[in-house]
Backbone bond lengths (Angstrom), bond angles and torsions (degrees), N, CA, C in turn:
res aa  C-N    CA-C-N  psi(-1)  N-CA   C-N-CA  omega(-1)  CA-C   N-CA-C  phi
1 X - - - 1.466 - - 1.519 108.52 -
2 X 1.305 116.63 126.49 1.456 120.05 -177.91 1.499 110.74 -93.48
3 X 1.306 115.47 152.42 1.460 121.10 179.41 1.503 109.83 -84.53
4 X 1.320 118.17 137.56 1.474 119.50 178.01 1.519 110.32 -67.75
5 X 1.302 115.23 152.51 1.465 119.35 176.89 1.512 109.55 -63.89
6 X 1.303 116.16 142.70 1.448 120.95 174.87 1.520 109.85 -69.72
7 X 1.323 118.25 153.14 1.470 120.27 178.90 1.524 110.88 -55.85
8 X 1.337 116.25 135.08 1.460 120.26 177.49 1.508 113.38 84.82
9 X 1.355 117.96 -2.04 1.456 120.64 179.71 1.520 108.83 -113.42
10 X 1.297 115.53 147.56 1.463 121.04 176.10 1.506 108.10 -148.77
11 X 1.313 115.15 153.91 1.460 120.22 -179.87 1.524 109.58 -70.82
12 X 1.306 117.40 132.68 1.455 122.09 -179.17 1.525 109.68 -98.71
13 X 1.311 115.80 139.97 1.452 120.45 175.35 1.514 109.14 -75.97
14 X 1.364 117.77 156.97 1.461 119.89 178.25 1.518 112.53 -55.86
15 X 1.346 117.01 -37.69 1.469 119.48 -178.97 1.514 110.97 -65.77
16 X 1.372 115.48 -37.90 1.456 118.67 -177.16 1.518 111.93 -70.09
17 X 1.332 116.85 -24.99 1.460 120.33 -177.21 1.521 112.46 -84.55
18 X 1.329 117.55 -10.03 1.456 120.39 -179.04 1.528 109.81 -77.36
19 X 1.337 117.06 137.88 1.461 119.16 179.41 1.521 111.37 -70.00
20 X 1.308 115.93 154.05 1.462 120.65 177.52 1.527 109.54 -65.95
21 X 1.321 115.70 145.57 1.463 121.47 179.70 1.526 109.08 -104.91
22 X 1.324 115.64 144.15 1.467 120.62 176.35 1.526 107.78 -85.15
23 X 1.320 116.66 111.95 1.457 121.79 -174.53 1.525 110.53 -128.76
24 X 1.310 115.65 168.26 1.465 122.17 174.79 1.518 108.22 -156.80
25 X 1.327 116.52 166.70 1.463 121.89 179.08 1.527 108.42 -110.90
26 X 1.323 115.69 135.32 1.463 119.78 -175.12 1.520 110.92 -151.80
27 X 1.320 114.56 170.59 1.459 122.59 169.10 1.521 107.55 -107.68
28 X 1.318 116.82 126.27 1.460 120.09 175.88 1.527 109.22 -75.22
29 X 1.313 115.69 137.28 1.459 120.46 176.97 1.527 108.37 -81.42
30 X 1.325 116.19 138.02 1.459 121.47 -179.55 1.530 110.12 -54.22
31 X 1.336 118.28 139.98 1.469 121.11 -174.37 1.529 114.77 -52.74
32 X 1.326 118.17 -43.61 1.465 119.86 -178.77 1.519 111.58 -65.32
33 X 1.327 117.37 -40.61 1.459 120.75 179.17 1.525 110.11 -69.65
34 X 1.330 116.99 -42.42 1.464 120.58 179.11 1.527 110.74 -60.41
35 X 1.326 116.71 -41.48 1.463 120.21 179.33 1.527 110.86 -64.67
36 X 1.334 116.59 -39.36 1.469 120.04 179.27 1.524 111.21 -66.79
37 X 1.323 117.46 -41.49 1.458 120.80 178.82 1.528 111.11 -66.03
38 X 1.325 116.81 -42.94 1.463 120.36 178.11 1.522 110.80 -61.35
39 X 1.317 117.00 -36.90 1.467 120.85 178.65 1.530 110.62 -64.97
40 X 1.333 117.06 -37.20 1.461 120.59 179.71 1.527 111.44 -64.18
41 X 1.330 116.88 -28.70 1.467 120.59 -177.59 1.525 112.60 -81.99
42 X 1.314 118.61 -6.64 1.462 120.78 -176.01 1.526 112.40 -65.80
43 X 1.324 117.85 -18.03 1.468 120.55 177.66 1.526 111.12 -65.87
44 X 1.340 116.70 -14.36 1.463 120.68 -178.11 1.525 113.12 -97.78
45 X 1.316 117.81 1.84 1.462 120.48 -171.25 1.521 113.81 -61.66
46 X 1.316 119.02 -26.66 1.465 121.49 -179.30 1.522 112.28 -89.27
47 X 1.312 117.06 3.01 1.457 122.25 -179.68 1.530 109.51 -107.68
48 X 1.346 119.05 167.08 1.467 121.06 179.70 1.526 111.39 -73.27
49 X 1.320 114.99 72.75 1.461 122.58 -175.25 1.528 108.67 -139.68
50 X 1.324 116.94 141.23 1.466 120.95 174.11 1.525 108.54 -104.17
51 X 1.316 115.96 110.76 1.459 121.74 179.57 1.533 108.59 -78.45
52 X 1.319 116.27 133.72 1.461 121.72 -178.99 1.526 109.85 -77.73
53 X 1.327 116.71 133.49 1.466 120.78 176.90 1.522 109.39 -63.05
54 X 1.335 116.10 145.46 1.463 120.38 -177.48 1.527 112.18 -56.28
55 X 1.325 117.87 -38.10 1.465 121.25 -178.98 1.523 112.72 -65.37
56 X 1.325 117.81 -20.17 1.462 121.61 -176.49 1.520 113.71 -99.64
57 X 1.320 118.51 -1.96 1.458 120.97 -177.28 1.529 109.66 -73.44
58 X 1.335 115.94 127.88 1.461 121.55 -175.33 1.523 109.60 -154.62
59 X 1.327 115.18 169.11 1.462 121.97 175.52 1.529 107.37 -113.73
60 X 1.321 117.03 112.14 1.464 121.42 -177.91 1.530 110.76 -74.62
61 X 1.337 115.77 131.05 1.465 121.70 177.33 1.521 112.25 -110.76
62 X 1.316 117.50 -34.86 1.465 122.02 173.64 1.521 106.50 -126.06
63 X 1.335 118.47 119.26 1.471 120.89 -176.44 1.528 111.76 -64.19
64 X 1.326 117.31 161.70 1.471 121.30 -173.98 1.521 113.96 -59.56
65 X 1.330 114.23 146.41 1.458 122.24 173.56 1.530 108.18 -148.04
66 X 1.330 116.37 165.42 1.462 121.86 177.33 1.527 108.42 -88.64
67 X 1.319 116.87 114.31 1.462 122.12 -175.03 1.533 110.99 -106.86
68 X 1.340 117.67 117.36 1.466 120.07 -179.48 1.525 114.03 -79.16
69 X 1.344 117.76 -19.70 1.464 120.64 -176.93 1.522 110.11 -133.75
70 X 1.324 116.52 99.00 1.465 120.75 179.20 1.532 111.32 -62.25
71 X 1.353 119.83 -44.64 1.475 118.77 178.20 1.524 113.15 -56.33
72 X 1.338 117.55 -39.89 1.462 120.25 179.42 1.529 110.52 -66.14
73 X 1.322 117.16 -39.68 1.468 120.49 178.59 1.522 111.18 -65.35
74 X 1.327 116.45 -39.79 1.472 120.20 179.04 1.522 110.13 -63.97
75 X 1.331 117.45 -40.43 1.461 120.67 179.87 1.525 110.84 -64.18
76 X 1.320 118.10 -41.65 1.470 121.16 176.29 1.524 110.46 -60.55
77 X 1.319 116.11 -42.33 1.457 120.52 -179.29 1.530 110.75 -65.23
78 X 1.326 117.09 -40.77 1.460 120.93 179.91 1.527 110.88 -63.13
79 X 1.323 117.05 -39.71 1.467 119.82 -179.22 1.524 111.28 -62.54
80 X 1.332 116.77 -41.09 1.469 119.56 177.14 1.526 110.52 -68.09
81 X 1.329 117.10 -43.68 1.469 121.11 -178.90 1.527 111.20 -61.04
82 X 1.324 116.93 -36.72 1.464 120.45 -179.23 1.518 112.64 -63.95
83 X 1.337 117.19 -21.89 1.462 121.48 -177.89 1.533 112.51 -103.01
84 X 1.326 116.87 4.31 1.468 120.96 -174.17 1.524 110.90 -109.99
85 X 1.311 115.75 131.67 1.464 121.77 179.10 1.532 109.55 -86.16
86 X 1.342 119.03 137.87 1.470 120.18 174.60 1.525 110.60 -54.58
87 X 1.330 115.59 148.25 1.465 120.03 -176.73 1.522 110.13 -149.19
88 X 1.326 115.25 167.77 1.463 121.41 -179.98 1.528 109.82 -92.08
89 X 1.315 115.91 138.72 1.462 122.53 177.28 1.525 108.32 -117.50
90 X 1.329 116.23 122.93 1.462 121.58 -178.19 1.525 110.14 -105.10
91 X 1.327 115.97 137.10 1.459 123.20 174.11 1.533 106.50 -102.50
92 X 1.336 116.15 115.73 1.459 119.81 -165.37 1.524 115.22 -106.18
93 X 1.331 117.98 -29.22 1.460 118.52 -172.45 1.514 110.64 -154.83
94 X 1.321 116.89 135.73 1.471 123.20 174.63 1.521 107.20 -104.98
95 X 1.354 116.03 121.11 1.453 119.83 -175.84 1.528 109.64 -161.58
96 X 1.321 116.05 178.08 1.458 121.42 176.08 1.532 109.72 -88.42
97 X 1.330 115.60 151.74 1.453 119.74 178.29 1.526 110.21 -159.61
98 X 1.301 117.86 178.80 1.473 125.77 -2.71 1.523 113.99 -80.83
99 X 1.361 116.87 -17.52 1.462 120.52 178.60 1.527 108.73 -113.84
100 X 1.324 118.01 118.06 1.466 120.57 -176.35 1.521 113.65 -53.99
101 X 1.340 118.06 -34.52 1.470 119.93 -177.98 1.526 112.45 -83.30
102 X 1.322 117.12 -21.78 1.470 121.64 179.24 1.526 109.03 -133.96
103 X 1.312 117.33 62.34 1.476 119.39 -174.62 1.527 111.89 -70.67
104 X 1.326 113.99 145.33 1.462 121.31 174.47 1.521 111.33 -117.73
105 X 1.331 115.33 -13.40 1.455 119.87 -174.16 1.526 110.76 -138.19
106 X 1.317 114.79 155.77 1.459 121.27 160.51 1.521 104.21 -106.78
107 X 1.339 117.01 124.20 1.454 118.48 -177.03 1.521 111.64 -138.77
108 X 1.323 114.30 165.56 1.462 121.75 173.79 1.516 106.87 -108.42
109 X 1.324 116.32 116.51 1.459 120.46 178.91 1.523 109.79 -76.75
110 X 1.325 116.04 140.71 1.463 122.08 -177.03 1.516 110.64 -112.97
111 X 1.310 115.81 153.80 1.456 120.34 177.47 1.515 110.93 -65.16
112 X 1.327 117.05 131.08 1.464 122.05 -178.28 1.527 109.56 -93.04
113 X 1.336 116.05 67.70 1.454 120.23 179.61 1.521 112.37 -72.82
114 X 1.329 116.11 168.01 1.466 120.84 -177.67 1.517 111.55 -64.02
115 X 1.344 117.43 -37.55 1.470 119.81 -179.03 1.526 111.00 -62.04
116 X 1.332 116.39 -43.68 1.463 120.22 -179.64 1.527 110.74 -67.72
117 X 1.326 116.85 -42.22 1.464 120.58 179.46 1.529 111.28 -62.65
118 X 1.331 116.73 -40.17 1.460 120.77 179.36 1.523 111.11 -66.20
119 X 1.322 117.16 -43.02 1.465 121.09 178.00 1.525 110.60 -62.88
120 X 1.307 116.72 -43.03 1.467 121.57 179.32 1.530 110.31 -59.17
121 X 1.317 117.17 -46.91 1.464 121.18 -179.03 1.528 111.39 -65.42
122 X 1.328 116.97 -41.12 1.464 120.70 -179.66 1.525 111.36 -64.70
123 X 1.314 117.34 -38.50 1.463 121.29 179.61 1.525 111.24 -68.92
124 X 1.319 117.18 -42.98 1.464 119.63 177.79 1.522 110.30 -59.20
125 X 1.333 116.97 -42.99 1.456 120.63 179.74 1.529 110.78 -65.35
126 X 1.333 117.01 -41.64 1.463 120.61 -177.46 1.521 111.72 -63.12
127 X 1.330 116.43 -34.53 1.459 120.18 -176.78 1.527 112.85 -102.40
128 X 1.347 115.99 12.10 1.455 120.02 174.29 1.514 114.27 64.46
129 X 1.327 116.81 33.71 1.457 120.45 179.83 1.528 110.16 -117.74
130 X 1.314 115.38 164.41 1.463 121.64 176.60 1.511 108.77 -145.30
131 X 1.322 115.43 157.47 1.461 121.10 177.78 1.515 108.87 -128.81
132 X 1.318 115.82 126.91 1.453 120.16 177.98 1.523 111.75 -82.54
133 X 1.338 116.16 -27.01 1.459 119.63 -179.03 1.522 110.75 -79.14
134 X 1.317 115.69 153.26 1.459 121.31 176.26 1.524 109.53 -62.57
135 X 1.312 116.14 134.79 1.462 121.22 179.33 1.526 109.61 -70.32
136 X 1.331 116.33 115.43 1.464 123.00 178.07 1.526 107.96 -119.97
137 X 1.328 117.40 88.51 1.464 119.16 -175.64 1.522 111.87 -61.45
138 X 1.336 115.52 130.69 1.459 121.02 -177.96 1.518 108.99 -160.37
139 X 1.312 115.22 161.65 1.464 120.63 171.14 1.521 107.29 -119.95
140 X 1.325 116.00 131.18 1.462 121.00 -179.07 1.525 109.71 -79.68
141 X 1.321 115.71 130.19 1.462 121.65 -179.25 1.529 110.89 -103.93
142 X 1.333 116.73 -31.94 1.466 121.07 179.87 1.522 108.99 -156.04
143 X 1.331 115.68 149.42 1.462 122.36 176.81 1.526 109.07 -112.27
144 X 1.325 115.84 128.91 1.458 121.23 -177.06 1.523 109.72 -84.31
145 X 1.309 117.06 125.84 1.458 121.95 -178.85 1.523 112.18 -93.02
146 X 1.310 116.17 -28.12 1.460 119.92 -177.80 1.513 111.67 -101.36
147 X 1.328 115.59 -149.33 1.458 122.24 179.35 1.524 109.00 -74.33
148 X 1.342 115.82 111.68 1.455 119.65 -175.93 1.511 113.58 -62.57
149 X 1.334 116.91 -37.08 1.461 119.86 -179.61 1.516 110.72 -63.61
150 X 1.332 116.89 -39.08 1.463 120.96 179.10 1.522 110.35 -67.22
151 X 1.326 116.83 -44.12 1.467 120.72 179.09 1.522 110.55 -59.54
152 X 1.331 117.22 -45.45 1.459 120.83 -178.94 1.524 111.77 -66.54
153 X 1.324 116.63 -31.08 1.457 119.42 178.56 1.531 111.06 -73.52
154 X 1.334 116.70 -39.94 1.468 120.44 178.97 1.518 111.13 -68.55
155 X 1.347 115.73 -41.71 1.467 120.35 -177.04 1.530 109.84 -130.97
156 X 1.338 116.68 78.99 1.470 118.76 179.85 1.529 111.21 -65.88
157 X 1.320 115.43 135.60 1.467 121.21 178.88 1.517 108.43 -137.93
158 X 1.300 116.85 119.26 1.461 122.91 175.82 1.526 106.68 -162.13
159 X 1.319 115.85 98.32 1.462 119.38 -174.71 1.517 110.47 -142.73
160 X 1.330 115.23 148.49 1.461 120.82 177.02 1.520 109.52 -75.81
161 X 1.333 114.85 147.95 1.456 121.40 177.24 1.522 109.24 -118.19
162 X 1.309 115.78 154.13 1.463 121.74 176.14 1.525 108.02 -132.47
163 X 1.338 115.26 61.58 1.459 122.05 -177.86 1.526 109.30 -121.73
164 X 1.313 117.03 145.03 1.462 120.58 178.97 1.519 109.65 -154.66
165 X 1.324 115.73 152.14 1.459 121.58 176.27 1.514 109.57 -141.96
166 X 1.312 116.17 157.63 1.457 121.49 174.33 1.527 108.28 -89.36
167 X 1.309 116.60 126.89 1.471 121.58 179.05 1.514 108.28 -92.99
168 X 1.315 116.89 117.14 1.457 121.98 -177.32 1.519 113.10 -123.85
169 X 1.334 117.73 -5.79 1.458 121.96 176.88 1.520 109.06 -141.31
170 X 1.334 115.73 164.02 1.459 121.50 172.98 1.526 106.15 -132.38
171 X 1.343 116.94 142.90 1.456 120.33 -169.12 1.524 114.11 -114.82
172 X 1.325 115.73 139.11 1.458 122.19 164.51 1.519 105.84 -95.76
173 X 1.335 116.06 119.97 1.456 120.86 -173.72 1.523 110.63 -121.27
174 X 1.320 115.68 151.64 1.459 121.68 179.64 1.517 109.50 -113.19
175 X 1.326 115.74 132.59 1.456 120.92 177.24 1.523 110.15 -71.55
176 X 1.327 118.04 149.68 1.469 119.94 179.75 1.526 111.31 -69.89
177 X 1.334 117.96 149.58 1.471 120.78 175.47 1.523 110.26 -62.10
178 X 1.328 117.81 159.81 1.471 120.64 178.27 1.533 111.34 -53.58
179 X 1.319 114.90 133.86 1.456 120.16 179.35 1.511 114.37 88.09
180 X 1.344 117.77 -6.30 1.451 121.28 179.28 1.534 109.91 -114.78
181 X 1.318 115.39 168.35 1.462 120.74 179.54 1.521 109.22 -129.80
182 X 1.315 116.08 161.65 1.461 121.29 176.45 1.514 112.63 97.00
183 X 1.342 115.96 127.97 1.459 121.49 177.79 1.532 109.59 -89.45
184 X 1.315 115.12 150.94 1.460 121.33 -179.62 1.515 109.28 -114.68
185 X 1.327 117.38 129.43 1.464 121.78 176.87 1.524 107.97 -84.85
186 X 1.331 116.36 118.04 1.461 121.75 -179.57 1.525 112.47 -90.10
187 X 1.315 116.75 -31.02 1.463 121.40 179.06 1.520 108.45 -158.73
188 X 1.324 115.40 148.61 1.461 120.90 -177.66 1.531 109.68 -142.51
189 X 1.339 117.41 65.92 1.469 119.15 -177.39 1.526 111.97 -67.78
190 X 1.331 117.03 144.70 1.471 120.48 179.63 1.520 111.66 -75.04
191 X 1.315 115.56 149.49 1.464 120.82 172.03 1.522 106.54 -76.09
192 X 1.318 116.21 109.03 1.462 121.17 -169.67 1.521 113.47 -108.23
193 X 1.337 117.44 5.16 1.455 119.41 178.43 1.518 111.60 -67.07
194 X 1.319 116.61 159.31 1.461 121.54 -178.86 1.525 109.89 -114.15
195 X 1.336 116.47 144.27 1.474 119.38 177.99 1.522 110.54 -56.40
196 X 1.344 117.57 150.68 1.474 120.82 -177.43 1.520 113.48 -53.23
197 X 1.326 118.24 -41.22 1.468 119.91 -178.16 1.516 111.08 -65.33
198 X 1.350 115.71 -42.11 1.463 119.21 -179.41 1.520 110.97 -66.70
199 X 1.343 116.25 -40.99 1.458 120.01 179.24 1.526 110.70 -64.77
200 X 1.339 116.30 -40.49 1.456 120.08 179.33 1.520 110.91 -65.30
201 X 1.337 116.92 -38.47 1.467 121.32 179.09 1.521 110.16 -63.22
202 X 1.356 117.16 -40.62 1.461 119.79 179.44 1.525 110.96 -64.11
203 X 1.353 117.14 -38.83 1.461 119.80 -179.43 1.531 111.38 -65.88
204 X 1.333 116.52 -41.96 1.472 119.56 -177.51 1.516 112.25 -75.28
205 X 1.339 117.81 -22.82 1.453 120.45 -177.15 1.523 113.12 -89.49
206 X 1.352 117.76 -5.97 1.467 119.79 178.70 1.526 110.09 -72.27
207 X 1.324 116.81 142.57 1.485 118.91 176.46 1.510 110.60 -68.87
208 X 1.334 117.14 154.18 1.462 121.79 179.91 1.522 109.62 -58.30
209 X 1.327 114.18 138.24 1.448 119.02 179.55 1.490 114.39 85.92
210 X 1.349 118.95 -4.98 1.466 120.80 -178.89 1.495 109.81 -76.96
């Protein structure tokens, strides 16, 4: 004979008892490009700066939030990925940011093409988020711990880049727990959308009634 639940108590499912995870949506930088960017930041190693490991270099599209259901987040991400066509991402400039006079980061600025802007907007909508600041696509290479103006004066960095990669997936990533390092990729669905011409060709080539 089982005991009835006490008033105000109910049995919790295993999923409901799991703590929320701090996650975000990003594009992983291709390994060769990430390694090259990390190498460029090595000139700062003797300064109060934390250089980002090549494996962790990424372009954030949806900033971190506390997610109670990873499967639900993955499904939202897949729906956006299914409607997105693969595209080229260009890395155009290595410099300090976001404010040249008070820099906090060394980053690589990326080309803000229409494909990237559309993906960014679709992801924000899918996850119920918004950004008031202008979207400035970039990948962080190093974080400045000390006085950014002093670091930039000691080691000025402002150079054009000629790097590019094909973006074919989008990632749901988890931030490391306090005291740990390294991001974890939870899901990496492929961009499965088709170019307008190809999609139009498929529609016109279907038999009547299909």
